C-alpha positions in Angstrom: -25.4 -83.0 -47.1 -28.8 -84.5 -47.3 -27.7 -87.3 -45.0 -26.7 -84.6 -42.4 -29.9 -82.8 -42.6 -31.8 -85.9 -42.1 -29.5 -86.8 -38.8 -30.4 -83.4 -37.5 -34.2 -83.6 -38.1 -34.3 -86.9 -36.2 -32.3 -85.2 -33.2 -34.9 -82.4 -33.2 -37.9 -84.9 -33.3 -36.3 -86.9 -30.4 -35.9 -83.6 -28.3 -39.5 -82.4 -29.2 -40.6 -86.0 -27.8 -38.7 -85.7 -24.6 -40.2 -82.2 -23.9 -43.5 -83.6 -24.4 -42.9 -86.1 -21.6 -41.9 -83.4 -19.1 -44.4 -83.4 -16.4 -43.9 -79.9 -15.5 -45.0 -78.9 -18.7 -42.5 -76.2 -19.1 -44.0 -73.8 -16.6 -47.8 -74.9 -17.2 -49.5 -77.8 -15.7 -52.6 -78.1 -17.8 -51.9 -81.3 -19.7 -51.2 -83.7 -16.8 -48.4 -86.1 -16.8 -49.2 -87.7 -20.3 -46.6 -90.4 -21.2 -44.4 -90.0 -18.2 -43.8 -93.6 -16.7 -45.3 -93.1 -13.0 -47.4 -95.2 -10.7 -50.1 -92.6 -10.7 -51.4 -90.6 -13.9 -52.6 -87.1 -12.9 -55.9 -87.6 -14.8 -58.8 -87.6 -12.7 -59.2 -91.3 -12.9 -58.3 -92.6 -9.4 -58.2 -96.4 -9.8 -54.6 -96.6 -10.2 -54.3 -95.4 -6.5 -56.3 -98.8 -5.5 -53.9 -100.6 -7.5 -50.7 -99.4 -5.2 -49.2 -101.5 -2.8 -51.4 -100.2 0.5 -48.4 -100.7 2.8 -46.7 -98.0 0.9 -49.3 -95.4 0.9 -49.7 -93.1 4.1 -53.5 -92.3 4.8 -54.9 -89.7 7.1 -58.8 -89.5 7.8 -60.8 -86.7 9.4 -60.9 -87.1 13.0 -64.7 -86.8 13.8 -63.7 -84.5 17.0 -61.9 -82.1 14.6 -62.9 -78.6 13.5 -62.5 -79.5 9.9 -65.1 -81.5 8.2 -64.6 -80.6 4.7 -61.9 -83.0 3.9 -62.6 -86.8 4.5 -59.3 -88.3 3.7 -55.8 -87.7 2.1 -53.2 -90.2 0.9 -49.5 -89.7 0.3 -47.3 -92.0 -1.9 -43.6 -91.0 -2.6 -40.9 -92.3 -5.2 -37.5 -91.1 -5.7 -38.9 -89.0 -8.5 -42.4 -87.8 -7.5 -44.8 -87.2 -4.2 -48.4 -87.9 -5.1 -51.4 -86.7 -2.9 -54.8 -87.7 -3.3 -57.8 -85.8 -1.5 -61.3 -86.9 -0.8 -63.7 -84.0 -0.1 -66.9 -84.3 1.8 -69.7 -84.2 -1.0 -72.0 -81.5 0.4 -69.0 -79.3 1.2 -67.2 -79.4 -2.1 -70.1 -79.5 -4.2 -71.4 -76.2 -2.7 -68.1 -74.6 -3.4 -68.0 -75.7 -7.0 -71.5 -75.0 -7.8 -71.1 -71.5 -6.6 -68.3 -71.1 -8.8 -66.0 -70.6 -5.8 -62.2 -70.5 -5.5 -60.8 -73.6 -3.8 -57.1 -73.1 -2.6 -54.5 -75.4 -1.0 -51.1 -75.4 0.7 -49.0 -78.3 0.4 -46.8 -78.2 3.7 -43.3 -79.9 3.6 -40.8 -80.6 6.2 -38.1 -81.9 3.9 -35.2 -82.7 6.3 -37.0 -84.1 9.4 -35.9 -81.2 11.5 -38.7 -79.6 13.4 -36.9 -76.6 15.4 -37.1 -74.4 12.2 -40.0 -73.2 10.0 -43.4 -72.6 10.7 -45.5 -74.1 13.6 -48.9 -73.0 12.9 -51.5 -75.6 11.7 -49.4 -78.6 12.6 -47.6 -79.7 15.6 -44.3 -79.8 13.9 -42.3 -77.2 12.2 -42.3 -77.2 8.3 -40.1 -75.0 6.0 -41.8 -75.2 2.6 -45.2 -74.5 1.3 -46.6 -75.1 -2.4 -49.7 -72.8 -2.7 -51.9 -73.1 -5.6 -55.6 -73.6 -6.6 -57.6 -76.8 -6.9 -60.6 -74.6 -8.3 -60.0 -71.4 -9.7 -63.5 -69.9 -9.7 -64.4 -71.1 -13.2 -67.1 -73.6 -11.6 -65.0 -76.9 -11.9 -61.6 -78.3 -10.9 -58.3 -76.8 -12.0 -54.7 -77.9 -12.5 -53.2 -76.3 -9.4 -49.9 -75.1 -10.9 -48.6 -73.9 -7.6 -45.8 -71.9 -6.3 -43.1 -73.0 -3.7 -42.5 -70.7 -0.8 -39.8 -71.1 1.7 -40.1 -69.9 5.5 -37.5 -67.2 5.9 -37.8 -65.2 9.1 -41.3 -64.4 9.9 -42.4 -64.5 6.4 -42.6 -66.4 3.2 -40.4 -66.2 -0.1 -41.5 -67.6 -3.3 -38.5 -69.6 -4.6 -40.0 -71.8 -7.5 -42.9 -72.7 -9.5 -43.9 -75.2 -12.4 -43.2 -78.3 -10.1 -46.7 -79.7 -9.1 -49.8 -80.3 -11.0 -53.3 -81.6 -10.2 -56.7 -82.9 -11.6 -60.1 -83.5 -10.0 -63.3 -85.4 -10.5 -66.3 -85.3 -8.4 -65.4 -85.3 -4.9 -61.6 -86.4 -5.5 -58.5 -84.6 -6.3 -54.8 -85.9 -7.0 -51.5 -84.2 -7.0 -48.2 -85.0 -8.6 -45.0 -83.2 -7.3 -41.6 -83.2 -9.1 -39.0 -83.9 -6.5 -36.2 -83.2 -8.9 -37.6 -79.7 -9.6 -38.4 -79.2 -5.8 -34.6 -80.0 -4.9 -33.4 -77.7 -7.6 -35.4 -74.9 -6.2 -34.4 -75.6 -2.8 -30.6 -75.8 -3.7 -31.0 -71.9 -4.9 -32.5 -71.0 -1.8 -31.1 -69.6 1.5 -31.0 -73.2 3.1 -29.7 -75.5 0.2 -29.1 -78.1 2.9 -32.9 -78.7 3.4 -33.1 -81.1 0.4 -35.9 -83.6 0.5 -34.8 -86.6 2.4 -35.7 -90.4 2.3 -38.1 -89.6 5.2 -39.7 -86.4 5.3 -43.3 -84.9 6.8 -46.0 -83.4 5.0 -49.7 -82.2 5.4 -52.2 -80.1 3.6 -54.2 -77.0 4.4 -57.4 -76.1 2.4 -58.9 -72.6 1.9 -62.2 -70.9 0.5 -61.8 -68.1 -1.9 -60.0 -65.2 -0.1 -57.9 -67.7 1.8 -60.5 -68.2 4.4 -59.8 -71.6 6.3 -61.8 -74.6 4.8 -60.0 -77.7 6.4 -56.8 -79.0 7.7 -55.3 -82.7 7.3 -54.1 -84.6 9.0 -56.1 -83.2 12.2 -56.9 -84.0 15.7 -59.8 -83.9 18.0 -60.3 -80.5 19.3 -59.9 -81.8 22.7 -56.4 -82.7 22.0 -53.2 -80.8 22.2 -53.8 -77.0 22.2 -57.6 -77.5 21.2 -57.2 -76.2 17.7 -57.4 -79.5 16.1 -54.0 -79.4 14.7 -52.3 -82.7 14.1 -49.0 -84.3 13.5 -47.6 -84.2 10.0 -47.6 -87.3 8.2 -44.2 -89.1 8.0 -43.5 -90.5 4.5 -40.8 -93.0 3.6 -39.6 -92.7 -0.1 -40.3 -96.0 -1.9 -37.2 -97.2 -3.9 
């Protein structure tokens, strides 16, 4: 009997250990990705981005002729398990937001299947079907952990279909995000268009907002003289690194 109880205790300990390594944190994203073996740790230390193979990281920098000066650069790096985002803000713009204790919100826009006819066509030159919406700063005077909700474009509106799949951390003028691909695809499978799973090539971009969802920045962007004059740019095309 004692041997059986010891065996059960070991199983329980192993199960607890596995739960602690869950990057989604069981619905909360406040602890970062901890011991999960990933190329990027979501901890506000950005040195691991510099260590990546630069040829596998897609970069977009602010177009000097755009209407959006608050974000200087974003980077995206994708593996089969996670999509990572890096954001560098304009120092004056973001320090003012944080010093005032304002909210700073963002939307991660995803075209998962490479098809542009469906979805939403505002703010980027291609259609995208999913948006993950969360807070980079929640009004407490510093960066927050994002903890966004996944929304799907259905007809003329958006429907929440998932949460607990993305986390973030910031320091100074930089912020990073990690999106759990398995959790993303699980939510998509339960949606109205289960065939829109993330493909090996997909497109993405980010929108940024003040408190009250007033526009703050858009990335990638274009010169205001290009296209329709709104500074909308092409979504970044990302290839999953295997």
